N, C-alpha and C positions, 0 to 999 in steps of 0.2 A: 504494499499500499504506499502510497505517496505521503510523505508529510504533509502538513498543511503549512501554508506561507503564513508570515508574520502579519497579523491583523493590522488593518489600516483603520485610524483614526481621522475624522474630519470636522469634530465640531470644534467652536471657539473655546473661549475659557470656559468650562463646566463647574458650576458652583456644586452641582450634584456629586462629582466625582470627589471635591475637596471635602464635603459634609462625611463623603463615608470614610476618607481618611482621618478626620478628625476626630471618628469615634474611637483610634487609637490613642487619643491624647487625654481620654475620658479619665484614667487611673493617675494622670500627671497634672489633675486639675490644680492643687495646690501650688506645687512647681511652677504652672504657666501664671496663676496669679500673683504669685511672687514676683516672675519674672516681669509682667506688666506694671506691677506697681514699681519695681526699680527703675524701668524705663521711664514711665511718667516723672519720678524724682529726678532722674539723668536729665531728661527734657527740660524740667524746671530750672534745675543748676545750669544748664548751658544757656537757659534765657536769662539766668541772676547775672552771670559773668558780663555782658554787654553793659547792664544797666551799672554795674559796679564802676565799669570804664567811665560811663558818662559821669557818674558822680565822681569818681578821682578827677577827671578832666575838670569838670566845673567847679568843684570844691575844692582842688589844691593846684592844678596846673595853669588854670588860666588866671585865678587870682592870687598866685606865687603864694600860697599860704601852707604851712607844714602842720596846724593845727589839726589833731585827730587823726595824724597819717598813721601812726602805730597802731592804733586801734583797727583802722581799714586793715593793714597788711595781716594782722593777726586775724580778723575775720575772713579775709580772703584766703590764707593759707589753710586755716580749718575747712573752709568748703571745699579746697582742693584735697585735703586728706579724706573728708567725706565722700566726696566723689570717688575716690581710688577705692575706697571699699566697698562702695555698691557695685563700681564695675566689676571688681573681684567676685562679689556674691553672684551678680547675673551671670557671669562666664561659668560658674561653677554648676549653677542650675540649669543653665541654657545646654551646656556639656551632658548633665544628666538626662535630660529631657531629649536629646539628640539619640544618646546610646539606648536609652529605653525604647524608644520608638523604633528604632530600627530592629531591637532584638523582639519586640511585639510582632510586628509585621512580617519579619522573617519566621517567626514561630506559625503565626496562622498560615503563613503561606505554606510551610512545611507541612502542618497539619491537614490541609487540603489536598496536599499531593500525597498524603495516605489515604486520603477518601476517594480520590478519583479511580475512575475504572481503568483497565487496560487499554482502553479504546483511545485515551486521552493522551497516552504516551505513545501507542501508535502514530498518531497525528501530530506530535508537537516534538520540535526538536530539542534535545537535552541543551544545547546551547543556548537556545531560547529561555528554558527554565532557568539556568543559572544566571544569566545575565538579569532576570527578574528579581532573583533572592539575593544578588550581590550588588551591582553598581545601582541599578534602579531603585533598590531599597535603601542603599547610603545615600542618594541622592534626595530621597524624600526625606530621611531624617534632618539631613542639615538645611534644607529648607524650610519644615516646620519649625525646626528648633531656632536656628538663627534667623531665617528670613524672619519669623514672629518677633523677634528682638528687635530687628532694624524696622519693622513694619511699626511696630507700638511707639516706639522711640521717633521716628520720622513723623509721623502722623501727631502726636503729641507735643514736639518741636512747631512744626508749622502751625498747629492751632494756636499754641503760647506766643509764639511770634506775631502772628496775625493780631492776635487780642492786643498785645503790648504797643504793636505799631499803630494800630487804630486809637488806642487810647492816648498814645504821645503826640501822633498828628494824621488825623484820619484822611487828611486831602492827600499827603505825600504817601500814606499806607496805599490807599486806593490807585495812585498813581503806579506804584512799585507791581502790587498783585493784579495790573493789567495782562501779564504774561501768563497766567495760571492758565485761562483759558485756552491759549495755543497750545499748552503742553498737556491740554487733556486732549485735543485734536489730534496731536502727533501719537500719543500712546495709543489711541484707538487704532489708528493708521499701522502701527508697527506690531499691535498685538497679533494678527493674524499671520504677517510674516514670519514672525520669530517663531511662533508656538509650530507652524509646519515644517519650518527648518529643525527644530530641534526633534520633532516626531521622527522625522528622515535620520538623524544622527543615532536616536534610541534604537530606531528598527534595525539600523546597518551595525550598533555595535552588538546586538544579539546575534548577528550573522558571524561576526569577528569571533565572539565567544564559541559559539558552534563550530567554526573553524580549526579554533585551538583544541577543543574537546575531541575533535575527531582526529587531528594530528598526533597528539598524545595517545589516545586510544587505539589508533591504528598505525603505531609507530612501527611495528614489526610487519605488518603487511606491506607498508610504505617502501621499507628495507627489501623485503623480496621481490617487490614488483617494480623497484626503482623508478619510483614515482616522486624522487624530492623535487625534480626540477620543475614536476605538472603541478605538484602540491603547491609549491612555491609561487608560481603563476597564477593559480587559482586564489592563492589567500593575498597577492599582491593587487589581484582585482577588487577585492572585496574592501581591503584597506584604502585603495584609491577612491572607492565609493565613500568611504568614511572619511578621509580628508576633504573632498569634495564638499560633501554634507556640513563637515564641521566648518569648513571656512565660510560657506554660504550662510549659516547660522551666526558664526563669529561678525560676519559684515554688518548683518541686520543688527546684531546688539552693537556693534561699535559704532554704526551710524546713528543709533537712537541715543546714545550717552552725549557725544558732541552737541547734538540739536539741544537737549536739556541743559547742558553748559553753558552753551551760547545765548539761550534765553534768560539764564541765571545772571548771565553777564550784564544783558540786557536790562535787569531789573536792577541791578547794582549802579547801572551806569544813569539811569533814569532818577534813583535815589541822590546819587551825587549831584545831576544837573538842578533838579528841583529844589533838594535839599541846601546843595550851595550857595543857590539865589537867597535862600531864606536865611541864610547866616549873615550875608553882604546887607539885605536891608533888614537884619535885626529882628526878623521873625524866628528864628531859630538859634538856639544857643549850640555852640561849637560841640559840646559834649553829646546833645542830642543827634546832630549831624553823624557824629563817629558811631554813635549807638545804631542808628539807623542803616549806615553803611555795613557795619558788623552783622546787622539782623539780616540784611537782604543776601548778605553773603552766607549766614547760617541757614536761612529759610531755603536756599537752593541747594545746600548739602544734604538735606535729608531728601529734596526731590530727586537729586541725583542718587541717592542710596535706593529711594522708591522706584526710580527707573532700572536699578541693577537687580532688586528684587523681584519686579515685574518681568524683567528678562530670564530670570530665574526660574520664577513660577511658571512660565512657559514651557522651558527644558524639564521642570519636575512634573507638570502636567502630563507629559508624553510618558513619563515613567510611572507615573499614579495611574493611569488610563491601563497601562500594561499590567501592573500588579493588581488592581483591582478585576480585571477582567479574567485574570488566573484564579484569586480568592474566590471571586462568586462564581467561577464555573461548576456547573451542578455535574454530579457524577452519573454517567450513564445510566448504570445500575445501582439501584440502593433501594432500601426498604421503606415500606411507606411508614406513615405516622404509626398506625394500629400497632403494626408488627415491631416498631422501635419501642414502642410503651409495653409491650409485652415482653420483649426478648432483649431489649436494650440495643445499643449499637456498639460501633467499632471502640468507640474509647468509654463507654460506661455499658459494659455488658450486664447483662441479667441471667447467670449462666444457671442459676435454680429454677427457671422456667423452661430450659433447653430441652431435655429430655434426651434418652440415647439414640444413637443413629444405627441401624441395622446393617443398611449397604446394598439394599434392591435399590436399582437405578431405571428409570423407564422414560425410553424417547417415545413420543406419540406424535406423530406426523411433523415432525421439527423440520423447519426451513429457516434457515439463516442465510444473510448477505451483510458484509461489512458496507458502512456508511459509503454512498457513491461508489459501490461495486456490484458484479452478479452475485447471483446467489452461488453461495459455496455447498451448502446444503439443500434438498428439495425433498419434502415430505419423508424424513427419514426416522425410520423406526426400530427401536433396539429393545429389548429387555434383558437386563442383566441381574441374575442373582444374588444375594450377599455372598462374599466367599469366592466367587467367580473370578477367574483371570480372563480376561479378554484381551488378545493380539491384535493391533491393527496395522496394515499392511497395504500399501499403493504407494502410486508414484507421487512427485512431488506435488504440492497444489491439490491434492484428490481430496482433501477433508478432514486428514487423522486428526492434528492437532485441534482442528475446529471443534470435533466432536469431544474431544477431550477437555477444551477449556468452555465449552457448554455444559458438560456435566460439571465441571468446579464451579459453575457461575463466574467466570471470568467475563463471560458475554452471556446474553440471553437471545432465546430464539425469536425471530421476528416473526413466526407463526410456529403454531403447535405449542405442546408442553412438555416440560420434565418432570417426573416424578422421583422424589426419593421416600422409599418405604410407602410408596404409595400416595403420596401427599406433593402437591405441584411445590415445587422447593422457593417459589416466589411467596410462599404463604409462611415460610420457616425464615429465620433469620439467617442472612449472608454471612454473618461471623460464626454462627453455629457450623453452618457447612465448612467454611474454609479452617477452622480449628479441628475439623475432622479429615483434613487432607493431608497426605504426604506428597511431595513432588520433586522428582528427581530430575532435572534439566540434562541435555546433551552437554552443556557447559556448566558446568557448577558453577555459583557463584559463592565466594566466601568474603567476608566482611574483615576488614582489620582487626587484630586482637590475636588472641589465642586459638590453640584449637579447642579446647576445653571452652571458649566463650562462644565458638563459632558452633559447636554441638548444642551448647545451652539453648541457642536461640529456638530451637525446636520445642523446649517448655523451661522458662526461666527459673521456675522453681524447683527443679531437678537437683536431687543431691549427686554428690560426686560417685557413689557407686551406680545411680542409674545412668549416669554419663558413660563410666566405665563400660556397665552391661551392655548399652547400646552399641559403641565402639566394638566391642567382643562380637556382638551379633553379626555385624557386618564386615567382619574381619579386618577392622581398622586397629583394633588394638595392638596388633604385633608390631607395626612398623611405627606408631606412635611412641612407645616406650623405648624405641629404639634411639629416638632422638634424644639430643642433651637435654632439653628442658619436660620431654615428654609431654603430656596435657598442657604445659604452660608455654610451649613453643609458639612463637611467632609466627603467625601465616603470610605476614605483608600484605599490601595491597592487594585485594581480589586474589587472595592466596597466591601469590605471585611467587613464595619461596617454596612452594610444594608442585609435585608434579602432578598432571592432570588425572591421573589415576588414583593418587593420594587424596586429592581435591575431592571427586567423586566419592570416595568410600566416606569421606568425613560429611558429606552432604546425605549420603544415606542414614549414617548415623544420627543426624539431625532430625531429618525427617521421622526416624523411626521414633526417637526420643518422646515425640508428641502422642504415640500410640495410636497413630489415625485409623480409621475403620475403610477409608478410600486412599488407594497409593496410584499415582501416576507414575511411570518409566518413559520419558521422552528421549528416544535413542540413547539411553545411559551409559551404553557400552561403545558405541561407534568409534569414540575417541581415545580409547585406551588400548594398550597393547595386550598380547594374548594373556600372560600371566595375571596381570590386574583383570582381565576380563573373568579370568576363571573365578579370582575371588568374587568379583560382582555377582556373577551368577550362581555362587555357592549362597552368598548374602540375600539374593534374590529370593529362591527359593526358601529360606527360612523367614524372610519379611513378608512375603506376599501370603503366607498362608493364614487362612481364617480372615482374608482380607478382601473386598471388593478391588479387582487392579483393572489399570489399562496398560498395556505396553505398546509402545510406538516404537517398531525397530524394523531393520531390514535383515539382521542376522538371524539365520535359522537355530543356532544356538541358544539366543536370548528367547523367542516365540515358540520355542517347542515344548515348554513347559506350559503353555496357556491351555484354558479348557476349551477355547473358541479361538480361530483365527479368521479375522474379517478382512477382505479384500475391499478395500474402498476405492471405487471409480467415479469420479465427478459427483462427490457426495452422495452415493448411494453402495449398498452393500452389493458387489458385484459376486461374491463367491463366499461361501461358509464352508470352512473345514474344520468337522467335529474330530476332535483328537480323544 
C-alpha cells in the first residue's frame, strides 16, 4: 500500500487550533497567571523609567539643581534591582511552562499512537510522526511559553505608554499614534504569506526526517545495493526544497519587520517634529519632549516584538495543525462506548469482566479491502476449533497475512463477521482479544534493554522463575546462560547484538510467557539457519499444544505439524489438505 502524502492546510490564522492547544496549559494556570502579573509589572516599570528621566531633566538638569538627587538615584537603583528580580522569576516560570507543555503534548501524542490502528501506520511515514513528536512539539512549547511572555508584555507596554502619552499631551500623542492603522493593514497582508510559507517548511521538514529515518534503518541495504550516491541525490533534492521554502519564509518575515521598524521611526520623527515646535514655543517642557521621544521608541519596540511573535505564530500554527491532526486521529478499530463501559479500554482495563477464551474462531462470509484498494478477501469462510493448528500457504498477496490480521482484529471485515467462541468479536473488548494473542513475526523485534526485560514484555508481573521456564520451553535458555551476563545481557537497539535465530527464540519466549490461547507464527523460521530452525520446530511443537494457532509458512517442515493446510488463492480457499 502507498503511504499517504503529508496533509495540506489552507486556513488562515485559526483560533480553534490554538484553543485546542491551550488545553495543554490548564495545569500550568498558576504559572501562567504569575507570568502575566510579572509581565504587567515589567511593563509598568518600563513606563516609569522615561517618567523618571523627565523628572530628572526638569528637576535637576534644566534648573541645574542637585537637591534631592541622592534620593532619586537610590530610588532609581532600587527599581532596577526589583526589575532584575522580576525578570529572573519570569524566566524561571516560562521555562517551566515551556518544558511542561512539550512533555504533555508528547505524552498525549505518544498515547494516541498507542491507540491508533495498524492502518494508520500503514498509511503514515515514520519520519512524519517523528517530526510531529520532536521539532513540531518543541516549536509549540517555545511559542506558547515565551510568545505569551512577549505578548502580554508588549500589549501591556503599548497600553500603558498610550495612556501616559495621552495624559501628558493628547494632541501630540494622537499624531504619533497615526501610524498604528497602517501597522494593522500591513500585518493582515503579511499574515497569509508568512503562514503559507511556514506550512511548506514544516511539511518539507517531515520529509527530511523521514529521509534520515530510512537512511539509518536501511544502511545495510544501501551498502549492499551500492545506493549511496542515489540516496544522496534524493536527499539533496529534498533538502534543496527545504532550503527554498525556508528562504521564502525568511524573506516574508524579514520584509515584515523592516516595515514595522520604518513606521516606528516615522512615529518617533513625528514626535520630534511636533514636540520640538512645542519646546520652542514654550508649550512643552524639555523633559516632556525627551520622555515623548523615549515613549515613541519604547512603543514601537513591543510592536516589533509583536511582529516577531506574529511571524512565529504563523510557523507555530503550521506545527500545531500537524500535531492536533495526529492527536485527534481516531483509530479505525475501536470498541464502542458500551463495550468500554463493561470491559474497560487499553489504559483502564476491567479484567474482572473479561472471562476466559476457549479459542474457537469462525469466519462467516468475510470480505475485506484495504482503504482505496481492491478486495483481498471475498466471502471467505473458515471454522477453526479450539486447539486446532491451521497452516496457511499461498503466493505473495494471496491474503494469508490478511486472514491472520483479521483474526487478531488488527483489521476488521468490511463485510461479514468473525466469531470468537461463538460471539462476534466486536462485542468483546479489543484488549481482551489482544491479551490472549501470541504473535511471532518473520523478523522479530526486540526493544533496547536486557534479554530478561524483553521476555518480560510478554507479562510484566512474571517472576524470574517464569521467565526462565518460558525460555526453556522454547529452547532459548541454553544459549542465554552461555552469555557473560546471562539474562541480564543487553540486546542492543532492535536486538542488534544477537543473531536472527537468537532474537526469534527470545520473541518465542516473550510470546509464550503471556500464556496466550491463540498463537500466530508468521514465517517464523524463514530467516534462520537449519540448526536454529530445528530448535524453533521443537519449540513450536511444545508451544502450540492445546492452543488455537495459525502458521504462515512455505517450508514443509514447518507446516507438516498442522491439523489442516489451507492453500489461499486470491482470498479464497483453493485447496484443503487434511493431515
